C-alpha positions in Angstrom: 0.0 0.0 0.0 2.9 2.3 0.8 4.3 1.8 -2.7 0.9 2.6 -4.3 0.6 5.8 -2.1 4.1 7.0 -3.3 3.4 6.4 -7.0 3.9 9.7 -8.9 0.7 9.4 -10.9 -1.4 8.9 -7.7 0.3 11.8 -5.8 -0.2 14.1 -8.8 -3.9 13.2 -9.1 -4.3 13.5 -5.3 -2.9 17.0 -5.4 -5.5 17.7 -8.1 -8.1 16.6 -5.6 -7.0 19.5 -3.3 -7.6 21.9 -6.3 -11.1 20.4 -6.7 -11.8 21.0 -3.0 -10.5 24.5 -3.4 -12.8 25.3 -6.3 -15.8 23.8 -4.5 -15.2 26.0 -1.4 -14.6 29.1 -3.5 -18.0 28.5 -5.2 -19.7 27.8 -1.9 -18.3 31.1 -0.6 -19.5 32.9 -3.7 -23.0 31.5 -3.4 -23.1 32.5 0.3 -22.2 36.1 -0.6 -24.9 36.1 -3.2 -27.4 34.9 -0.6 -26.3 37.6 1.8 -26.6 40.3 -0.9 -29.9 39.0 -2.2 -28.4 38.5 -5.7 -28.7 34.7 -5.9 -30.7 31.8 -4.5 -28.4 28.8 -5.2 -27.6 26.1 -2.6 -24.5 27.0 -0.6 -23.2 23.5 -0.4 -21.0 20.9 -2.2 -23.9 20.0 -4.5 -24.7 23.7 -5.1 -21.1 24.2 -6.2 -21.0 21.1 -8.4 -24.3 22.2 -10.0 -22.6 25.5 -10.9 -19.7 23.7 -12.5 -22.0 21.4 -14.4 -23.7 24.4 -16.0 -20.4 25.9 -17.2 -19.0 25.3 -20.7 -17.1 22.0 -20.5 -18.6 21.4 -17.1 -19.1 17.6 -17.6 -15.5 17.1 -18.6 -14.3 19.1 -15.6 -16.5 17.1 -13.3 -15.2 13.7 -14.6 -11.6 15.0 -14.1 -12.7 16.1 -10.6 -14.0 12.6 -9.9 -10.7 11.1 -10.9 -8.7 13.5 -8.7 -11.0 13.1 -5.7 -10.9 9.3 -6.0 -7.1 9.5 -6.0 -7.1 11.8 -3.0 -9.4 9.3 -1.2 -7.0 6.4 -2.0 -4.0 8.4 -0.9 -5.7 9.2 2.4 -6.8 5.6 2.8 -3.1 4.5 2.5 -2.5 6.4 5.7 -4.4 3.7 7.5 -1.2 1.6 6.9 1.5 4.3 6.7 0.4 6.8 9.4 2.9 7.6 12.0 0.5 7.1 14.9 -3.2 6.3 15.6 -4.2 9.9 15.1 -2.8 10.0 11.6 -4.3 6.7 10.7 -7.8 7.6 12.0 -7.6 11.0 10.2 -6.6 9.2 7.0 -9.5 6.8 7.2 -12.1 9.4 8.0 -11.0 11.8 5.2 -10.8 8.9 2.7 -14.5 8.3 3.4 -15.3 12.0 3.0 -13.4 12.4 -0.2 -14.8 9.2 -1.7 -18.3 10.3 -0.8 -17.7 13.6 -2.6 -16.3 11.8 -5.6 -19.6 9.7 -5.9 -21.6 12.9 -5.6 -19.5 14.6 -8.3 -20.0 11.5 -10.5 -23.7 12.0 -10.2 -23.5 15.5 -11.7 -20.9 14.4 -14.3 -23.4 11.8 -15.6 -26.0 14.6 -16.0 -27.9 13.9 -12.8 -28.4 16.0 -9.7 -28.8 15.7 -6.0 -29.1 18.0 -3.0 -27.1 18.0 0.2 -30.0 19.6 2.0 -32.5 16.9 0.9 -30.0 14.1 1.7 -29.2 15.5 5.2 -33.0 15.8 5.9 -33.7 12.2 4.7 -30.7 10.7 6.6 -31.8 12.5 9.8 -35.4 11.4 9.3 -34.3 7.8 9.0 -32.1 8.1 12.1 -34.9 9.6 14.1 -37.2 6.7 13.2 -34.8 4.2 14.9 -34.9 3.3 18.6 -32.9 6.0 20.5 -32.8 7.9 17.3 -33.1 11.3 19.0 -30.0 10.6 21.1 -28.0 9.3 18.1 -28.8 12.5 16.1 -27.9 14.7 19.1 -24.6 12.8 19.4 -24.0 13.3 15.7 -24.7 17.0 16.1 -22.3 17.3 19.0 -19.6 15.6 16.9 -20.1 18.1 14.1 -19.9 20.9 16.6 -16.6 19.5 17.8 -15.3 19.3 14.3 -16.2 22.9 13.8 -14.5 24.0 17.0 -11.4 21.9 16.0 -11.3 23.8 12.7 -11.5 27.1 14.5 -8.7 26.1 16.8 -6.6 24.8 13.9 -7.0 28.1 12.1 -6.4 30.3 15.2 -3.2 28.4 16.2 -2.0 27.8 12.6 -2.1 24.1 13.3 -2.6 23.4 9.7 1.0 24.3 9.0 2.0 20.8 10.0 0.4 19.5 6.8 2.6 21.7 4.6 6.1 21.2 3.4 8.9 23.1 5.3 9.3 26.6 4.0 5.7 26.8 2.6 5.0 29.8 4.9 8.1 31.8 4.0 8.0 35.0 1.8 5.1 37.1 0.8 3.3 34.2 -1.0 3.9 31.9 1.9 2.5 34.5 4.3 -0.6 35.0 2.1 -1.1 31.2 2.2 -1.0 31.1 6.0 -3.4 34.0 6.3 -5.8 32.4 3.9 -5.6 29.2 5.9 -6.2 30.9 9.2 -9.2 32.8 8.0 -10.5 29.9 6.0 -10.3 27.3 8.8 -12.0 29.7 11.2 -14.8 30.5 8.8 -15.2 26.8 8.0 -15.3 26.0 11.7 -18.0 28.5 12.4 -20.1 27.1 9.6 -19.7 23.5 10.9 -20.4 24.5 14.4 -23.7 26.1 13.4 -24.5 23.0 11.3 -23.8 20.8 14.3 -26.1 22.9 16.4 -28.9 22.5 13.9 -28.4 18.7 13.8 -28.4 18.6 17.6 -31.6 20.6 17.7 -33.1 18.3 15.1 -32.6 15.4 17.5 -33.8 17.3 20.5 -37.0 18.5 18.7 -37.4 15.3 16.7 -37.6 17.4 13.6 -35.5 16.3 10.6 -36.2 19.5 8.7 -33.9 21.3 11.1 -30.9 19.3 9.9 -30.9 20.6 6.3 -27.1 20.7 5.7 -24.5 23.4 5.2 -26.8 25.6 3.1 -29.3 25.7 6.1 -26.5 26.5 8.5 -25.3 29.4 6.4 -28.8 30.8 5.9 -29.3 30.5 9.7 -26.2 32.7 10.1 -27.7 35.2 7.6 -30.9 35.4 9.6 -29.1 36.7 12.8 -28.7 40.4 13.7 -26.3 41.9 11.2 -26.6 38.5 9.5 -25.9 39.7 6.0 -22.6 41.1 7.0 -21.7 38.0 9.0 -22.7 35.8 6.0 -20.5 37.8 3.7 -17.6 37.5 6.1 -18.1 33.7 6.3 -18.5 33.5 2.5 -15.3 35.3 2.0 -13.6 33.1 4.6 -14.8 29.9 2.8 -13.4 31.3 -0.5 -10.1 32.0 1.2 -10.1 28.4 2.5 -10.6 27.4 -1.1 -7.5 29.4 -2.1 -5.6 27.8 0.7 -6.6 24.4 -0.5 -5.4 25.2 -4.0 -2.1 26.3 -2.6 -2.0 23.1 -0.5 -2.1 21.1 -3.7 1.5 22.4 -4.2 2.8 22.4 -0.7 1.1 19.5 1.1 3.3 16.8 2.6 2.9 13.6 0.6 
């Protein structure tokens, strides 16, 4: 598995996966800003971003290329189950492999000309979970986990903990400093969005109402409904776009 993970073709495609993640986050950020300014009504989520790409000239080709890159990134992350330095690295590799593979499948749906919605999927999954014995507790636990992920992202951005993923010297010079700033702001914005999403999932379990857990788009729209929400949503949208720029830079500087 280690030999496969080190193959130049796989690492090159895996780096392309980070570019795909970057473009998706930039589009989510852009849609969030449009929602805040009342100039658009798209879904601020992975599926909303993929739908935007699908509608662009050559979009289907780009999506198939994205599927290939995301699958390679998932395979590279999965290899860390065997090559990780410690249990934390192995667990992180396994979890991210599942996340990236799931996104690859979703991207393939749009590449084939189909469509789906993160919001509808999140609601359906929550409804199924709530219908099970102890479903409310399970959903609340899931919400708490997502909140924890959000807080971890905020901490990772505030402490520049993400620098450990980058090659030595990646943060030097003006370009390096810009990458670090983009990473800091991006991780914090992403963390806030996930923390709100986790809160909505937790509330869905507490209230036994699957409609509350409607995905990232619902979390961002909830932020926009708060006092000074439009300004807050614009800030978060810009932050998500900066995370996208950081992810594109990470394609060049990530340790592989």
